[in-house]
C-alpha positions as CSV (number, residue, x, y, z in Angstrom):
1,M,-4.0,2.3,-4.5
2,T,-6.1,2.5,-7.5
3,Q,-6.0,0.8,-10.8
4,T,-7.7,1.1,-14.3
5,V,-9.1,-2.0,-16.2
6,I,-9.0,-1.7,-20.0
7,Q,-11.1,-4.1,-21.5
8,G,-10.7,-5.7,-24.7
9,I,-14.4,-4.6,-25.7
10,T,-15.0,-1.6,-27.7
11,L,-17.6,0.9,-26.7
12,D,-19.5,-0.1,-29.5
13,D,-19.7,-3.7,-27.4
14,K,-17.3,-5.4,-30.1
15,P,-14.3,-7.4,-29.3
16,F,-10.9,-5.6,-29.9
17,R,-8.6,-7.2,-32.1
18,P,-6.0,-8.7,-32.6
19,S,-6.9,-11.1,-29.8
20,D,-3.5,-10.7,-28.1
21,W,-3.7,-7.1,-27.9
22,A,-3.3,-7.1,-24.1
23,E,-0.1,-8.9,-24.1
24,R,1.2,-6.9,-26.7
25,L,0.7,-3.6,-24.7
26,A,1.8,-5.1,-21.5
27,G,5.1,-5.9,-23.9
28,V,5.5,-2.5,-24.7
29,M,5.2,-1.7,-21.2
30,A,7.4,-4.2,-19.7
31,C,10.3,-1.6,-19.1
32,F,8.5,0.6,-17.1
33,R,9.0,-0.9,-13.4
34,P,9.8,0.1,-10.2
35,D,13.0,-2.2,-9.8
36,A,14.0,-1.0,-13.2
37,V,18.1,-0.9,-13.4
38,E,19.6,0.7,-16.6
39,G,20.7,-1.9,-19.3
40,M,18.7,-5.0,-17.3
41,R,16.4,-6.7,-19.7
42,Y,13.6,-8.5,-18.1
43,L,11.4,-11.4,-19.3
44,D,8.1,-10.7,-17.3
45,Y,5.6,-7.9,-17.4
46,S,5.8,-4.7,-15.3
47,P,3.7,-5.0,-12.2
48,W,1.9,-1.8,-13.0
49,C,0.7,-3.1,-16.4
50,V,-0.4,-6.5,-16.3
51,P,-2.7,-8.5,-19.0
52,I,-5.3,-10.6,-17.4
53,T,-8.5,-12.4,-18.5
54,Q,-11.8,-11.5,-17.0
55,D,-15.0,-13.2,-17.7
56,N,-13.5,-14.6,-21.0
57,V,-12.5,-10.8,-22.0
58,R,-8.8,-9.7,-22.9
59,C,-8.1,-7.1,-20.3
60,V,-5.2,-5.2,-18.9
61,I,-4.8,-3.5,-15.4
62,V,-3.0,-0.5,-15.3
63,D,-1.7,0.6,-11.8
64,H,-1.8,4.3,-11.3
65,A,1.6,4.6,-9.8
66,I,3.1,4.4,-13.0
67,K,2.1,7.8,-13.3
68,D,4.8,8.9,-10.4
69,F,7.4,6.7,-12.2
70,N,6.7,7.9,-15.9
71,V,3.7,10.1,-16.6
72,M,4.5,9.6,-20.5
73,A,4.1,5.8,-20.0
74,W,0.7,6.5,-18.1
75,D,-0.5,8.8,-21.2
76,F,0.5,6.1,-23.8
77,V,-1.6,3.6,-22.3
78,M,-4.7,5.6,-21.4
79,N,-4.4,7.2,-25.3
80,F,-4.2,3.7,-26.5
81,A,-7.4,2.8,-24.8
82,K,-9.2,5.9,-25.8
83,D,-7.7,6.1,-29.4
84,N,-9.1,2.5,-29.8
85,R,-12.4,3.2,-28.0
86,L,-11.8,0.3,-25.4
87,K,-14.0,0.4,-22.4
88,M,-12.2,1.2,-19.1
89,G,-13.2,1.3,-15.5
90,E,-11.5,2.3,-12.0
91,V,-10.8,-0.4,-9.1
92,C,-9.3,0.0,-5.8
93,R,-6.8,-2.5,-4.8
94,L,-7.4,-4.0,-2.0
95,Y,-3.8,-5.1,-0.8
């Protein structure tokens, strides 16, 4: 499985604002989940889009499995990163 890490650092090496951008983005993506049931509401993040802090930088881990579930959700997250000129990198999940 492959994941993309979106860092809260712009291509100009400046911190991305607002400081809670990762939680906001993950919150928008919370309804895209493998166990989604019509009409149910969840109070947690999707396992495919999770905010983390890595080396004191806010980041979002986006699992490529979301593409199979909803390609528009994938496009939304990737376009968010591109439009805001955020650094990204791919990693392989080891589990």
